[in-house]
N, C-alpha and C positions, 0 to 999 in steps of 0.2 A: 149410133153416134161414134164418130171417129175420134180416137185419142190423139191429142196433140203431142208432138215430140217435146221432151223436157228441154228447156232452154239452157244453153251453156252460158252461165253468168259469171263463172269464176275465171279470172285471168291470172296467168302465171308468167312471170318473167324468167327467162332462162338464158344463160350465156353459152355461146359456142365459140370455138376458135374459128378462124377463117376456113380451115380445111374441114372441120366438122360441119359448119354451116353449108359449105358447098356440097358435101356428101349428102346431107339430108335434103337439100334443095334438088339435087339430081335425082334422088330416089323418089321424091314427091312428083317431080315432072314426069319421070318415067312411068309412074303409077297413075298419072293423071289425078293427083290429089293436091289439095292445098298443102302448104307447108304445115299449118296447124294440124290438119287431119293426119298427115304422115307422122308427125311427132306424137300425136295422141295414140294412134294405132301402135306405134313402137313402144310407147310407155306402158300401155295397158296389156300388151301381150308378152312382154319380156318378164321372165320370173325374177323375183327379188331374192336376195340372199336370205337364208333362214336366220331368224334371231338366235342369238347365243343363249344356251340354257344357263340356269342359275349355277349348275355344277361346273360348267365350262368357265364361267366368270370367276367363281370361287377358286377353281384350280389354277387359273391364270394368275390370280392375286397371290396364291401360295407359292407358285413358281417364281414370281417376281421377288418375293421376300427371300426365297431360298437362294436365288441368284445373287441377291445382295449379300447374304451371309457368306456364300462361297467367295465373292469378291473381297469381303473383309478378311476372311481367313487367308486368302492368297496374298493380299497386301501385307498383312502382319508377318507372314512367313518370308516374303521377299524383302521387307524392311529389315527383319532380323538378320537375314543372310548378308545383306549389303553392309550391315554394321558389324559383321563378323561374329554374330551371336547365334546361338541355337534357336531355331524357331519355336515359339511358344504354342504353336498349333499342335494339338495332340491327336492321337488316334481317336479319342472320344469325340472330339469335334467333328471329325470326318464320319464317324459312325452315326452321329446324330443327323448329319446331312443325308447320309445313305438311308437311314430309317425314314426320314421325311420323304425322300424320293420314292421309296418303296410304298409308303402309305398313299402317296398321291397316285401311284400306279394302280393300287387296289381300288381307290375311289373312282378312277376312270374306267377300268375294265370290270370291276366288281370281283367278288370272291369266286374263285374257280375251284 
């Protein structure tokens, strides 16, 4: 008994720029494939990016918060200087930022 090919029943709409469409069309014609077959082969053979790990996402979120803290400290210092005052940003503030960066580094590379 001969197995029948599975039917392709799913349709997908995809948008191309004029240049992209022309490039895919030329590749399909050169390969003697239909446009659909050329796109299908390209889509199924090209590797996809690796998903981000939970640690990478958490690290990114911590870095975003840290960047926000650095911006707030810098703004406070710049505002004070413009007003002719001594900045209220202390060494302790910067040490806390440094410790956070150091901790993030250890989380990324692990203990050595």
